[in-house]
N, C-alpha and C positions, 0 to 999 in steps of 0.2 A: 642342305634342304630335308627336312624331316617326311618320311613317307607318310601316306594317307590311305584310308579305305572308304569307299562307300558301304555304309551299313543301313539296312531297312530298319524300319520302325513297325512294330507289330502291336496292334491294339491301341486302345485309346484314341483320343481325338486327332492324333498324327498318323494313324495306321495307313500304311502304304507309301508315306514318305521316306527318304532316306537322308540321312546326314554324312558330313564328310567328317570322319575322325582321325586325329593325329595319332600314329601308333608310337609306342614306346620304343626304347632301344632295342628290346627283345620281340619287336613286331606285334605287340598286341594294342589294341584300342582301350580307352578308359573303360571302367567296370559299370559305369553308369552314365546316362545321358538325361540332363534336364531340359525339358523341351517346353519353351515359353509359349503360353497362351497369347490371346489377343490382349489381354491386360496385363501382360508381363508375369512377372513373379506370382502374382495373384492367383493367375491360372496355369502354372507350371505342372508339369507332370514328370515323373520319374520312370525312365526306362532303365532296365537292367540288361547287361550284355548275357548272351547265350550264344553258344558254340552250335552252329548249323552242321559244320563239317570239319570237325577238328584237323584232320590229315591236310586238308585245303585251306586251313586259316580262313574258314568263312564264318561270319557271324550275324546275329540280328540283335536289336535291342527290342526287349519285350515290355509292354505296359506293365507296371507295379501299382500305380495310383496317384492321387495328386500329391505334390510336393508339400503341401500346406495343410 
């Protein structure tokens, strides 16, 4: 079973929500998260991984803008 982490979303329409991200073999989540809007991909937003505390493997996904 793969390891996962709960990662908060910061900024954008999903500010304050969290996502469950699957960690790679090195214990890292994906570099980006595409958050779907009410209209699906038409309203998707891109969030980029940021390190909050590198020593404790804590991250957040920060809003970067619309995906389209």
